[in-house]
C-alpha positions as CSV (number, residue, x, y, z in Angstrom):
1,M,-4.4,25.3,29.2
2,P,-3.4,21.9,30.4
3,Y,-1.4,19.6,28.2
4,A,0.2,16.2,28.8
5,I,3.3,15.1,26.7
6,N,3.8,11.7,25.2
7,N,6.8,11.2,22.9
8,N,6.8,14.9,22.0
9,I,3.1,14.8,21.2
10,R,1.0,17.3,23.2
11,V,-2.3,16.0,24.4
12,F,-4.8,18.6,25.4
13,Y,-7.3,17.9,28.2
14,E,-9.8,19.6,30.4
15,V,-10.8,19.0,34.0
16,T,-14.2,19.7,35.4
17,G,-15.4,19.1,39.0
18,E,-13.8,17.6,42.0
19,G,-13.6,14.1,43.5
20,R,-12.8,10.7,42.2
21,P,-11.3,10.8,38.6
22,L,-13.5,9.9,35.7
23,V,-11.6,9.8,32.5
24,L,-13.6,10.1,29.2
25,L,-12.1,9.2,25.8
26,H,-14.0,10.4,22.8
27,A,-15.0,8.8,19.5
28,N,-13.9,9.4,16.0
29,P,-14.5,12.0,14.4
30,C,-15.3,14.0,17.5
31,S,-13.3,16.0,20.1
32,N,-13.9,16.1,23.8
33,R,-16.9,18.2,23.1
34,M,-18.9,15.0,22.5
35,W,-19.0,14.6,26.3
36,L,-20.9,17.8,27.1
37,Y,-23.9,16.0,28.7
38,Q,-21.8,13.6,30.7
39,I,-19.5,16.4,31.9
40,A,-22.5,18.4,33.1
41,T,-24.0,15.5,35.0
42,F,-21.0,13.6,36.4
43,S,-18.9,16.6,37.4
44,Q,-21.3,16.9,40.3
45,W,-19.6,13.9,41.9
46,F,-16.4,13.3,39.9
47,R,-13.2,15.1,38.7
48,V,-14.1,14.6,35.0
49,I,-11.0,14.5,32.8
50,T,-11.6,14.8,29.0
51,P,-8.6,14.6,26.6
52,D,-8.7,15.6,23.0
53,M,-7.3,12.5,21.4
54,R,-4.4,13.2,19.0
55,A,-5.6,14.5,15.6
56,Y,-8.5,16.2,17.2
57,G,-9.4,19.4,19.1
58,R,-6.4,21.2,20.6
59,S,-4.1,18.1,20.7
60,D,-1.3,17.7,18.2
61,K,-2.1,16.2,14.8
62,P,0.8,14.0,13.7
63,T,0.7,12.8,10.1
64,T,3.4,10.2,10.2
65,P,2.6,6.6,11.2
66,Y,2.5,5.4,14.8
67,P,1.3,2.2,16.6
68,F,-1.9,1.8,18.5
69,C,0.0,1.7,21.8
70,E,0.8,5.4,21.4
71,L,-2.9,6.2,21.8
72,V,-2.9,4.3,25.1
73,D,0.3,6.1,26.2
74,D,-1.4,9.4,25.4
75,V,-4.1,8.6,28.0
76,L,-1.5,7.4,30.5
77,A,0.4,10.7,30.1
78,V,-2.8,12.6,30.9
79,C,-3.4,10.4,34.0
80,E,0.2,10.8,35.1
81,T,0.0,14.6,34.7
82,E,-3.2,14.7,36.7
83,N,-1.9,12.2,39.3
84,V,-4.6,9.7,38.6
85,K,-3.9,6.6,40.8
86,S,-7.4,5.1,40.7
87,G,-10.7,6.0,39.1
88,I,-13.2,5.2,36.4
89,L,-12.4,4.9,32.7
90,A,-15.0,5.5,29.9
91,G,-14.6,5.5,26.2
92,A,-16.8,5.8,23.1
93,S,-16.1,3.9,20.0
94,M,-12.4,4.4,19.3
95,G,-12.1,5.6,22.9
96,S,-13.6,2.3,24.0
97,K,-10.9,0.3,22.1
98,I,-8.2,2.5,23.7
99,A,-9.8,1.9,27.1
100,F,-9.9,-1.9,26.6
101,Q,-6.2,-2.0,25.7
102,L,-5.3,0.3,28.6
103,L,-7.3,-1.8,31.1
104,A,-5.7,-5.0,29.9
105,E,-2.2,-3.6,30.4
106,N,-2.7,-1.3,33.4
107,S,-5.5,-3.0,35.4
108,G,-4.5,-1.4,38.7
109,I,-5.3,2.2,37.7
110,F,-9.1,2.0,37.1
111,D,-11.7,0.3,39.2
112,A,-14.4,0.1,36.6
113,S,-15.0,1.0,33.0
114,V,-17.8,2.2,30.7
115,H,-17.8,1.6,26.9
116,I,-20.3,3.5,24.7
117,G,-20.7,2.2,21.1
118,G,-17.6,0.1,21.7
119,N,-16.4,-3.4,21.2
120,A,-13.1,-5.2,21.5
121,L,-13.2,-6.9,18.1
122,R,-11.5,-5.9,14.9
123,G,-14.3,-4.3,13.0
124,K,-14.7,-3.8,9.3
125,S,-11.8,-2.4,7.4
126,Y,-11.2,1.4,7.7
127,D,-9.7,1.6,4.2
128,D,-12.5,3.8,3.0
129,R,-12.3,6.1,5.9
130,I,-8.5,6.3,5.6
131,K,-8.8,7.1,1.9
132,G,-11.6,9.6,2.5
133,Y,-9.8,11.6,5.0
134,E,-6.5,11.5,3.2
135,S,-8.1,12.8,0.0
136,V,-9.5,16.0,1.7
137,G,-6.3,17.4,3.1
138,Y,-7.2,20.3,5.3
139,K,-10.7,20.7,3.9
140,V,-12.1,18.2,6.4
141,R,-15.5,19.7,7.2
142,S,-17.6,18.2,4.4
143,Y,-16.3,14.7,4.6
144,R,-16.4,14.8,8.4
145,E,-20.0,15.9,8.3
146,T,-20.9,12.9,6.2
147,H,-19.0,10.7,8.6
148,L,-20.8,12.1,11.6
149,T,-24.3,11.8,10.2
150,E,-23.8,8.1,9.7
151,L,-23.2,7.7,13.4
152,F,-26.6,9.0,14.5
153,A,-30.0,7.5,14.1
154,L,-31.6,8.7,10.9
155,D,-34.5,10.4,12.6
156,F,-32.3,12.3,15.0
157,I,-30.2,14.1,12.4
158,K,-33.3,15.6,11.0
159,T,-34.2,17.3,14.3
160,D,-33.1,20.8,15.3
161,L,-31.1,19.3,18.2
162,G,-29.4,16.8,15.9
163,K,-28.5,19.6,13.4
164,Y,-27.2,21.8,16.2
165,L,-25.0,19.0,17.8
166,I,-23.5,18.1,14.4
167,S,-22.7,21.8,13.8
168,M,-21.2,22.0,17.2
169,L,-19.0,19.0,16.6
170,L,-17.9,20.4,13.2
171,N,-16.9,23.9,14.5
172,D,-13.2,23.1,14.8
173,S,-12.9,21.4,11.4
174,E,-10.8,24.1,9.9
175,N,-8.1,23.3,12.4
176,L,-7.9,19.6,11.5
177,S,-5.9,17.6,9.1
178,G,-7.3,14.8,7.0
179,R,-4.0,13.1,6.9
180,A,-3.7,13.2,10.7
181,I,-7.2,11.7,11.1
182,A,-6.3,9.0,8.5
183,Q,-3.2,8.1,10.5
184,L,-5.4,7.8,13.6
185,F,-7.7,5.3,11.8
186,R,-4.7,3.5,10.5
187,S,-3.2,3.0,14.0
188,F,-6.1,0.7,15.1
189,D,-7.3,-0.6,11.8
190,N,-6.2,-4.2,12.5
191,V,-6.5,-4.2,16.3
192,D,-8.4,-7.1,17.9
193,L,-8.4,-7.3,21.6
194,L,-10.5,-10.4,22.1
195,D,-7.7,-12.4,23.6
196,K,-7.1,-9.7,26.2
197,I,-10.5,-8.7,27.5
198,S,-11.2,-12.1,29.1
199,K,-8.6,-11.1,31.7
200,L,-10.5,-8.0,32.8
201,D,-11.8,-8.5,36.3
202,K,-13.3,-5.1,37.0
203,P,-17.0,-4.1,36.6
204,T,-17.6,-3.3,32.9
205,L,-20.6,-1.6,31.3
206,I,-21.1,-1.6,27.6
207,L,-23.8,0.6,26.0
208,N,-25.0,0.6,22.4
209,G,-27.7,2.4,20.5
210,E,-30.4,0.2,19.0
211,F,-29.2,1.2,15.5
212,D,-25.5,1.2,16.3
213,S,-23.4,-0.6,13.7
214,S,-21.1,-1.8,16.4
215,L,-23.9,-3.6,18.3
216,P,-23.1,-7.1,17.0
217,G,-19.5,-6.7,18.0
218,A,-20.5,-5.5,21.4
219,Q,-22.8,-8.5,21.9
220,N,-19.9,-10.8,21.1
221,T,-17.5,-8.8,23.3
222,I,-19.7,-9.0,26.4
223,K,-19.5,-12.8,26.4
224,F,-15.8,-12.7,27.1
225,I,-15.8,-10.2,30.0
226,P,-16.8,-11.8,33.4
227,K,-18.1,-8.8,35.3
228,S,-19.9,-7.1,32.5
229,K,-23.3,-5.6,31.8
230,H,-24.8,-4.7,28.5
231,V,-27.5,-2.0,28.0
232,I,-29.1,-1.1,24.6
233,I,-30.4,2.4,24.2
234,K,-33.6,2.5,22.2
235,N,-34.0,4.7,19.1
236,A,-30.3,5.7,19.1
237,G,-27.3,5.2,17.0
238,H,-23.5,4.9,17.6
239,L,-23.2,8.3,19.4
240,C,-26.0,7.5,21.8
241,A,-24.3,9.6,24.5
242,L,-25.3,12.7,22.5
243,E,-28.7,11.4,21.2
244,K,-30.1,10.0,24.4
245,P,-28.0,11.6,27.2
246,D,-30.7,11.1,29.9
247,L,-30.9,7.4,29.2
248,V,-27.2,6.9,28.9
249,N,-26.4,8.9,32.0
250,A,-29.1,7.0,34.0
251,A,-27.7,3.7,32.9
252,I,-24.2,4.8,34.0
253,K,-25.5,6.0,37.3
254,T,-27.3,2.7,37.9
255,F,-24.1,0.8,37.1
256,F,-22.1,3.0,39.5
257,C,-24.6,2.3,42.3
258,E,-24.7,-1.4,41.6
259,N,-21.0,-1.6,42.0
260,N,-20.7,0.8,45.0
261,I,-18.7,3.3,42.9
262,L,-20.9,6.2,44.0
263,P,-23.8,4.9,46.0
264,H,-25.0,8.2,47.3
265,I,-26.0,9.8,43.9
266,F,-29.6,8.8,44.1
């Protein structure tokens, strides 16, 4: 199983397909499993690289404090291990914030980026999330389920598919640490990247579900990025990549074609 190492932290990742690298950074409180629809679609044309961010999946789960830049360095360690010199970077929610920081500091690596349910602003305080995860110790599943259901459209979580996907995302909960997840939230609790994103000069796509709580922040973020495009996915929440994969993937394909990233996919 492939791992990258950053400051003695092991970062697990998977690689699917061949071609130009497409690196996907998942959201809280998911693992790289959240990208199942995007892996299935884009591995036809790309070498899709999907890390488990620290605290999740098969990556290490540190419980001591660390700065936000360590999350960026985790991704860079994966890219170095996989010899990624250029490619496309995509992130969802937390993954989007990591992507914005990485792009601002390492603009030469990636030629375009996709942000799902993401924005560059400091959002609401994560104090409640931090306290919630710290309080459950290793009995993460119940609190994590509550957290997950808040990230989908209300109608979707009542469907059989919604119930299945939530169950799938929860399957590894017994291997997680609430303290480790709390530290992850704490690392980017006060991060605001608005002063950095205006320097981004690569094509940028931001997607939000219609009912996504981060939509206002995304609408503000898009104003500061010169080569940006914003797409709102109807009848979807924060995790629209799972709720409406056909619409999300179609929007990404269109963005790729518009920017000559992969013009032959239609």
